[in-house]
MARVO-784514 format. One record per atom (N, C-alpha, C): residue number from 0; atom name; x, y, z. Coordinates in nm, 3 decimals. Layout:
BEGIN
+-----+------+---------+---------+---------+
| seq | atom |      px |      py |      pz |
+-----+------+---------+---------+---------+
| NUM |   CA |       X |       Y |       Z |
...
+-----+------+---------+---------+---------+
END
This chain:
BEGIN
+-----+------+---------+---------+---------+
| seq | atom |      px |      py |      pz |
+-----+------+---------+---------+---------+
|   0 |    N |   1.022 |   0.962 |  -0.601 |
|   0 |   CA |   1.079 |   0.949 |  -0.736 |
|   0 |    C |   1.099 |   0.807 |  -0.769 |
|   1 |    N |   1.062 |   0.762 |  -0.881 |
|   1 |   CA |   1.081 |   0.620 |  -0.915 |
|   1 |    C |   1.235 |   0.603 |  -0.938 |
|   2 |    N |   1.286 |   0.495 |  -0.887 |
|   2 |   CA |   1.432 |   0.458 |  -0.894 |
|   2 |    C |   1.463 |   0.421 |  -1.041 |
|   3 |    N |   1.387 |   0.337 |  -1.097 |
|   3 |   CA |   1.419 |   0.282 |  -1.230 |
|   3 |    C |   1.291 |   0.297 |  -1.319 |
|   4 |    N |   1.322 |   0.288 |  -1.446 |
|   4 |   CA |   1.204 |   0.288 |  -1.544 |
|   4 |    C |   1.151 |   0.146 |  -1.531 |
|   5 |    N |   1.029 |   0.137 |  -1.510 |
|   5 |   CA |   0.970 |   0.002 |  -1.476 |
|   5 |    C |   0.832 |  -0.003 |  -1.532 |
|   6 |    N |   0.786 |  -0.136 |  -1.545 |
|   6 |   CA |   0.656 |  -0.172 |  -1.568 |
|   6 |    C |   0.613 |  -0.260 |  -1.457 |
|   7 |    N |   0.483 |  -0.267 |  -1.426 |
|   7 |   CA |   0.436 |  -0.363 |  -1.328 |
|   7 |    C |   0.429 |  -0.500 |  -1.399 |
|   8 |    N |   0.499 |  -0.600 |  -1.326 |
|   8 |   CA |   0.508 |  -0.733 |  -1.387 |
|   8 |    C |   0.365 |  -0.794 |  -1.405 |
|   9 |    N |   0.351 |  -0.875 |  -1.516 |
|   9 |   CA |   0.219 |  -0.939 |  -1.531 |
|   9 |    C |   0.176 |  -1.022 |  -1.414 |
|  10 |    N |   0.271 |  -1.091 |  -1.354 |
|  10 |   CA |   0.231 |  -1.171 |  -1.242 |
|  10 |    C |   0.176 |  -1.101 |  -1.119 |
|  11 |    N |   0.193 |  -0.967 |  -1.129 |
|  11 |   CA |   0.138 |  -0.876 |  -1.012 |
|  11 |    C |   0.002 |  -0.815 |  -1.056 |
|  12 |    N |  -0.044 |  -0.848 |  -1.175 |
|  12 |   CA |  -0.159 |  -0.784 |  -1.228 |
|  12 |    C |  -0.285 |  -0.795 |  -1.131 |
|  13 |    N |  -0.297 |  -0.906 |  -1.071 |
|  13 |   CA |  -0.405 |  -0.937 |  -0.973 |
|  13 |    C |  -0.411 |  -0.840 |  -0.854 |
|  14 |    N |  -0.290 |  -0.773 |  -0.821 |
|  14 |   CA |  -0.291 |  -0.675 |  -0.710 |
|  14 |    C |  -0.362 |  -0.552 |  -0.740 |
|  15 |    N |  -0.379 |  -0.532 |  -0.864 |
|  15 |   CA |  -0.440 |  -0.406 |  -0.916 |
|  15 |    C |  -0.566 |  -0.428 |  -1.002 |
|  16 |    N |  -0.654 |  -0.506 |  -0.940 |
|  16 |   CA |  -0.772 |  -0.565 |  -1.010 |
|  16 |    C |  -0.865 |  -0.458 |  -1.057 |
|  17 |    N |  -0.864 |  -0.334 |  -1.012 |
|  17 |   CA |  -0.949 |  -0.224 |  -1.055 |
|  17 |    C |  -0.900 |  -0.150 |  -1.165 |
|  18 |    N |  -0.772 |  -0.178 |  -1.209 |
|  18 |   CA |  -0.701 |  -0.103 |  -1.305 |
|  18 |    C |  -0.631 |  -0.181 |  -1.416 |
|  19 |    N |  -0.617 |  -0.117 |  -1.533 |
|  19 |   CA |  -0.526 |  -0.171 |  -1.629 |
|  19 |    C |  -0.391 |  -0.138 |  -1.589 |
|  20 |    N |  -0.301 |  -0.241 |  -1.563 |
|  20 |   CA |  -0.168 |  -0.210 |  -1.514 |
|  20 |    C |  -0.081 |  -0.115 |  -1.604 |
|  21 |    N |  -0.121 |  -0.121 |  -1.730 |
|  21 |   CA |  -0.040 |  -0.037 |  -1.817 |
|  21 |    C |  -0.079 |   0.107 |  -1.807 |
|  22 |    N |  -0.195 |   0.136 |  -1.752 |
|  22 |   CA |  -0.238 |   0.270 |  -1.740 |
|  22 |    C |  -0.190 |   0.334 |  -1.605 |
|  23 |    N |  -0.141 |   0.255 |  -1.518 |
|  23 |   CA |  -0.100 |   0.313 |  -1.381 |
|  23 |    C |   0.024 |   0.395 |  -1.394 |
|  24 |    N |   0.032 |   0.507 |  -1.335 |
|  24 |   CA |   0.143 |   0.595 |  -1.343 |
|  24 |    C |   0.215 |   0.585 |  -1.212 |
|  25 |    N |   0.345 |   0.564 |  -1.213 |
|  25 |   CA |   0.432 |   0.532 |  -1.103 |
|  25 |    C |   0.433 |   0.655 |  -1.006 |
|  26 |    N |   0.419 |   0.776 |  -1.055 |
|  26 |   CA |   0.416 |   0.891 |  -0.971 |
|  26 |    C |   0.278 |   0.923 |  -0.917 |
|  27 |    N |   0.187 |   0.940 |  -1.020 |
|  27 |   CA |   0.052 |   0.979 |  -0.975 |
|  27 |    C |  -0.022 |   0.876 |  -0.896 |
|  28 |    N |   0.003 |   0.746 |  -0.917 |
|  28 |   CA |  -0.064 |   0.637 |  -0.849 |
|  28 |    C |   0.031 |   0.574 |  -0.744 |
|  29 |    N |   0.127 |   0.652 |  -0.700 |
|  29 |   CA |   0.222 |   0.593 |  -0.614 |
|  29 |    C |   0.162 |   0.530 |  -0.489 |
|  30 |    N |   0.067 |   0.606 |  -0.414 |
|  30 |   CA |   0.004 |   0.564 |  -0.294 |
|  30 |    C |  -0.070 |   0.436 |  -0.325 |
|  31 |    N |  -0.143 |   0.425 |  -0.424 |
|  31 |   CA |  -0.221 |   0.303 |  -0.448 |
|  31 |    C |  -0.130 |   0.190 |  -0.478 |
|  32 |    N |  -0.028 |   0.206 |  -0.564 |
|  32 |   CA |   0.063 |   0.097 |  -0.590 |
|  32 |    C |   0.135 |   0.044 |  -0.470 |
|  33 |    N |   0.184 |   0.141 |  -0.382 |
|  33 |   CA |   0.252 |   0.101 |  -0.267 |
|  33 |    C |   0.165 |   0.029 |  -0.167 |
|  34 |    N |   0.044 |   0.081 |  -0.144 |
|  34 |   CA |  -0.059 |   0.023 |  -0.052 |
|  34 |    C |  -0.102 |  -0.109 |  -0.096 |
|  35 |    N |  -0.127 |  -0.127 |  -0.224 |
|  35 |   CA |  -0.170 |  -0.262 |  -0.274 |
|  35 |    C |  -0.060 |  -0.371 |  -0.257 |
|  36 |    N |   0.058 |  -0.325 |  -0.290 |
|  36 |   CA |   0.172 |  -0.428 |  -0.285 |
|  36 |    C |   0.195 |  -0.468 |  -0.133 |
|  37 |    N |   0.202 |  -0.368 |  -0.037 |
|  37 |   CA |   0.227 |  -0.391 |   0.099 |
|  37 |    C |   0.104 |  -0.461 |   0.165 |
|  38 |    N |  -0.007 |  -0.438 |   0.114 |
|  38 |   CA |  -0.130 |  -0.505 |   0.174 |
|  38 |    C |  -0.156 |  -0.649 |   0.121 |
|  39 |    N |  -0.134 |  -0.670 |  -0.003 |
|  39 |   CA |  -0.177 |  -0.793 |  -0.070 |
|  39 |    C |  -0.050 |  -0.875 |  -0.127 |
|  40 |    N |   0.055 |  -0.815 |  -0.148 |
|  40 |   CA |   0.164 |  -0.877 |  -0.221 |
|  40 |    C |   0.242 |  -0.982 |  -0.144 |
|  41 |    N |   0.316 |  -1.064 |  -0.207 |
|  41 |   CA |   0.400 |  -1.164 |  -0.139 |
|  41 |    C |   0.547 |  -1.105 |  -0.127 |
|  42 |    N |   0.634 |  -1.176 |  -0.076 |
|  42 |   CA |   0.772 |  -1.118 |  -0.045 |
|  42 |    C |   0.842 |  -1.076 |  -0.183 |
|  43 |    N |   0.819 |  -1.149 |  -0.294 |
|  43 |   CA |   0.878 |  -1.116 |  -0.416 |
|  43 |    C |   0.823 |  -0.973 |  -0.468 |
|  44 |    N |   0.692 |  -0.953 |  -0.447 |
|  44 |   CA |   0.629 |  -0.823 |  -0.484 |
|  44 |    C |   0.683 |  -0.713 |  -0.401 |
|  45 |    N |   0.709 |  -0.737 |  -0.268 |
|  45 |   CA |   0.762 |  -0.636 |  -0.186 |
|  45 |    C |   0.908 |  -0.604 |  -0.229 |
|  46 |    N |   0.988 |  -0.700 |  -0.265 |
|  46 |   CA |   1.118 |  -0.678 |  -0.307 |
|  46 |    C |   1.119 |  -0.591 |  -0.433 |
|  47 |    N |   1.030 |  -0.620 |  -0.525 |
|  47 |   CA |   1.011 |  -0.542 |  -0.646 |
|  47 |    C |   0.980 |  -0.395 |  -0.615 |
|  48 |    N |   0.891 |  -0.377 |  -0.513 |
|  48 |   CA |   0.850 |  -0.249 |  -0.484 |
|  48 |    C |   0.966 |  -0.170 |  -0.429 |
|  49 |    N |   1.049 |  -0.224 |  -0.350 |
|  49 |   CA |   1.169 |  -0.156 |  -0.291 |
|  49 |    C |   1.275 |  -0.128 |  -0.406 |
|  50 |    N |   1.262 |  -0.191 |  -0.519 |
|  50 |   CA |   1.349 |  -0.160 |  -0.633 |
|  50 |    C |   1.302 |  -0.039 |  -0.708 |
|  51 |    N |   1.167 |  -0.021 |  -0.703 |
|  51 |   CA |   1.094 |   0.091 |  -0.770 |
|  51 |    C |   1.097 |   0.221 |  -0.689 |
|  52 |    N |   1.064 |   0.204 |  -0.558 |
|  52 |   CA |   1.050 |   0.330 |  -0.477 |
|  52 |    C |   1.150 |   0.325 |  -0.363 |
|  53 |    N |   1.181 |   0.436 |  -0.316 |
|  53 |   CA |   1.286 |   0.457 |  -0.201 |
|  53 |    C |   1.213 |   0.409 |  -0.077 |
|  54 |    N |   1.290 |   0.373 |   0.019 |
|  54 |   CA |   1.240 |   0.337 |   0.153 |
|  54 |    C |   1.152 |   0.450 |   0.210 |
|  55 |    N |   1.196 |   0.572 |   0.195 |
|  55 |   CA |   1.129 |   0.689 |   0.248 |
|  55 |    C |   0.992 |   0.706 |   0.180 |
|  56 |    N |   0.982 |   0.688 |   0.054 |
|  56 |   CA |   0.858 |   0.704 |  -0.021 |
|  56 |    C |   0.753 |   0.587 |   0.030 |
|  57 |    N |   0.807 |   0.467 |   0.049 |
|  57 |   CA |   0.723 |   0.370 |   0.100 |
|  57 |    C |   0.676 |   0.385 |   0.244 |
|  58 |    N |   0.769 |   0.437 |   0.321 |
|  58 |   CA |   0.738 |   0.474 |   0.458 |
|  58 |    C |   0.631 |   0.582 |   0.462 |
|  59 |    N |   0.640 |   0.684 |   0.375 |
|  59 |   CA |   0.547 |   0.792 |   0.378 |
|  59 |    C |   0.395 |   0.742 |   0.355 |
|  60 |    N |   0.388 |   0.641 |   0.267 |
|  60 |   CA |   0.259 |   0.590 |   0.237 |
|  60 |    C |   0.195 |   0.506 |   0.357 |
|  61 |    N |   0.280 |   0.445 |   0.438 |
|  61 |   CA |   0.239 |   0.382 |   0.554 |
|  61 |    C |   0.211 |   0.482 |   0.664 |
|  62 |    N |   0.285 |   0.587 |   0.677 |
|  62 |   CA |   0.265 |   0.686 |   0.777 |
|  62 |    C |   0.137 |   0.765 |   0.753 |
|  63 |    N |   0.099 |   0.779 |   0.628 |
|  63 |   CA |  -0.021 |   0.849 |   0.584 |
|  63 |    C |  -0.118 |   0.755 |   0.509 |
|  64 |    N |  -0.170 |   0.652 |   0.581 |
|  64 |   CA |  -0.243 |   0.543 |   0.510 |
|  64 |    C |  -0.372 |   0.604 |   0.452 |
|  65 |    N |  -0.407 |   0.542 |   0.335 |
|  65 |   CA |  -0.542 |   0.573 |   0.276 |
|  65 |    C |  -0.649 |   0.516 |   0.358 |
|  66 |    N |  -0.764 |   0.590 |   0.357 |
|  66 |   CA |  -0.877 |   0.542 |   0.441 |
|  66 |    C |  -0.939 |   0.423 |   0.386 |
|  67 |    N |  -0.963 |   0.316 |   0.467 |
|  67 |   CA |  -1.041 |   0.203 |   0.436 |
|  67 |    C |  -0.965 |   0.105 |   0.347 |
|  68 |    N |  -0.832 |   0.120 |   0.328 |
|  68 |   CA |  -0.759 |   0.038 |   0.223 |
|  68 |    C |  -0.677 |  -0.072 |   0.287 |
|  69 |    N |  -0.657 |  -0.073 |   0.412 |
|  69 |   CA |  -0.551 |  -0.163 |   0.485 |
|  69 |    C |  -0.624 |  -0.278 |   0.559 |
|  70 |    N |  -0.555 |  -0.399 |   0.555 |
|  70 |   CA |  -0.591 |  -0.496 |   0.653 |
|  70 |    C |  -0.523 |  -0.468 |   0.785 |
|  71 |    N |  -0.587 |  -0.485 |   0.898 |
|  71 |   CA |  -0.528 |  -0.445 |   1.024 |
|  71 |    C |  -0.389 |  -0.501 |   1.052 |
|  72 |    N |  -0.378 |  -0.635 |   1.031 |
|  72 |   CA |  -0.250 |  -0.705 |   1.059 |
|  72 |    C |  -0.135 |  -0.653 |   0.967 |
|  73 |    N |  -0.167 |  -0.621 |   0.850 |
|  73 |   CA |  -0.073 |  -0.567 |   0.760 |
|  73 |    C |  -0.020 |  -0.437 |   0.793 |
|  74 |    N |  -0.118 |  -0.345 |   0.833 |
|  74 |   CA |  -0.080 |  -0.207 |   0.865 |
|  74 |    C |  -0.001 |  -0.215 |   0.993 |
|  75 |    N |  -0.036 |  -0.296 |   1.090 |
|  75 |   CA |   0.037 |  -0.312 |   1.211 |
|  75 |    C |   0.188 |  -0.360 |   1.180 |
|  76 |    N |   0.195 |  -0.458 |   1.087 |
|  76 |   CA |   0.330 |  -0.512 |   1.051 |
|  76 |    C |   0.420 |  -0.399 |   1.001 |
|  77 |    N |   0.367 |  -0.315 |   0.901 |
|  77 |   CA |   0.446 |  -0.215 |   0.835 |
|  77 |    C |   0.470 |  -0.099 |   0.927 |
|  78 |    N |   0.384 |  -0.072 |   1.015 |
|  78 |   CA |   0.413 |   0.022 |   1.122 |
|  78 |    C |   0.530 |  -0.009 |   1.203 |
|  79 |    N |   0.529 |  -0.140 |   1.241 |
|  79 |   CA |   0.639 |  -0.197 |   1.317 |
|  79 |    C |   0.769 |  -0.196 |   1.246 |
|  80 |    N |   0.764 |  -0.233 |   1.115 |
|  80 |   CA |   0.889 |  -0.236 |   1.035 |
|  80 |    C |   0.944 |  -0.097 |   1.012 |
|  81 |    N |   0.864 |   0.007 |   1.004 |
|  81 |   CA |   0.914 |   0.142 |   0.979 |
|  81 |    C |   0.915 |   0.225 |   1.108 |
|  82 |    N |   0.886 |   0.165 |   1.224 |
|  82 |   CA |   0.887 |   0.223 |   1.348 |
|  82 |    C |   0.798 |   0.357 |   1.351 |
|  83 |    N |   0.672 |   0.326 |   1.300 |
|  83 |   CA |   0.575 |   0.439 |   1.296 |
|  83 |    C |   0.469 |   0.419 |   1.406 |
|  84 |    N |   0.428 |   0.518 |   1.469 |
|  84 |   CA |   0.323 |   0.514 |   1.564 |
|  84 |    C |   0.205 |   0.604 |   1.524 |
|  85 |    N |   0.108 |   0.543 |   1.456 |
|  85 |   CA |  -0.009 |   0.614 |   1.409 |
|  85 |    C |  -0.104 |   0.647 |   1.523 |
|  86 |    N |  -0.164 |   0.765 |   1.519 |
|  86 |   CA |  -0.277 |   0.788 |   1.615 |
|  86 |    C |  -0.384 |   0.693 |   1.601 |
|  87 |    N |  -0.448 |   0.652 |   1.695 |
|  87 |   CA |  -0.553 |   0.549 |   1.699 |
|  87 |    C |  -0.658 |   0.578 |   1.601 |
|  88 |    N |  -0.704 |   0.703 |   1.595 |
|  88 |   CA |  -0.808 |   0.740 |   1.505 |
|  88 |    C |  -0.772 |   0.726 |   1.349 |
|  89 |    N |  -0.644 |   0.755 |   1.329 |
|  89 |   CA |  -0.589 |   0.745 |   1.186 |
|  89 |    C |  -0.585 |   0.592 |   1.149 |
|  90 |    N |  -0.535 |   0.514 |   1.239 |
|  90 |   CA |  -0.517 |   0.374 |   1.222 |
|  90 |    C |  -0.659 |   0.307 |   1.195 |
|  91 |    N |  -0.745 |   0.349 |   1.277 |
|  91 |   CA |  -0.882 |   0.284 |   1.268 |
|  91 |    C |  -0.952 |   0.322 |   1.128 |
|  92 |    N |  -0.933 |   0.437 |   1.082 |
|  92 |   CA |  -0.994 |   0.492 |   0.964 |
|  92 |    C |  -0.929 |   0.414 |   0.845 |
|  93 |    N |  -0.795 |   0.385 |   0.855 |
|  93 |   CA |  -0.730 |   0.314 |   0.749 |
|  93 |    C |  -0.764 |   0.168 |   0.725 |
|  94 |    N |  -0.828 |   0.110 |   0.826 |
|  94 |   CA |  -0.868 |  -0.031 |   0.822 |
|  94 |    C |  -0.984 |  -0.063 |   0.736 |
|  95 |    N |  -0.972 |  -0.165 |   0.654 |
|  95 |   CA |  -1.078 |  -0.212 |   0.571 |
|  95 |    C |  -1.169 |  -0.312 |   0.646 |
|  96 |    N |  -1.296 |  -0.279 |   0.655 |
|  96 |   CA |  -1.385 |  -0.357 |   0.738 |
|  96 |    C |  -1.502 |  -0.402 |   0.658 |
|  97 |    N |  -1.536 |  -0.536 |   0.682 |
|  97 |   CA |  -1.651 |  -0.590 |   0.607 |
|  97 |    C |  -1.766 |  -0.616 |   0.698 |
|  98 |    N |  -1.772 |  -0.544 |   0.817 |
|  98 |   CA |  -1.874 |  -0.574 |   0.918 |
|  98 |    C |  -2.003 |  -0.494 |   0.871 |
|  99 |    N |  -2.112 |  -0.572 |   0.856 |
|  99 |   CA |  -2.233 |  -0.520 |   0.814 |
|  99 |    C |  -2.287 |  -0.413 |   0.907 |
| 100 |    N |  -2.335 |  -0.303 |   0.860 |
| 100 |   CA |  -2.401 |  -0.197 |   0.924 |
| 100 |    C |  -2.309 |  -0.127 |   1.015 |
| 101 |    N |  -2.178 |  -0.132 |   1.002 |
| 101 |   CA |  -2.092 |  -0.061 |   1.085 |
| 101 |    C |  -2.029 |   0.065 |   1.004 |
| 102 |    N |  -2.036 |   0.176 |   1.066 |
| 102 |   CA |  -1.978 |   0.292 |   1.006 |
| 102 |    C |  -1.866 |   0.333 |   1.079 |
| 103 |    N |  -1.750 |   0.360 |   1.010 |
| 103 |   CA |  -1.630 |   0.404 |   1.075 |
| 103 |    C |  -1.627 |   0.557 |   1.054 |
| 104 |    N |  -1.628 |   0.624 |   1.167 |
| 104 |   CA |  -1.624 |   0.778 |   1.166 |
| 104 |    C |  -1.484 |   0.836 |   1.176 |
+-----+------+---------+---------+---------+
END
């Protein structure tokens, strides 16, 4: 549940390059918004995120990461911060890889 009525700040527009930020819905697109901010945002962006979503909502997104959306170091960091121990196969599937001809199963 969104804590406050909010809009995504213009300075954060680049985090959501595939979307018009005005069309993002804070409930429907919650996983995407949280993942993008935790994966690409700076400290100010993360502070904004915690004003919008509860710690539990954010933790749930890290606990159940979207496939192929995370940088390895970032997911490790947020797992450490939230004391989450992902199964190795779930962790590997969540990592974004740019290795040619490699298929993650």
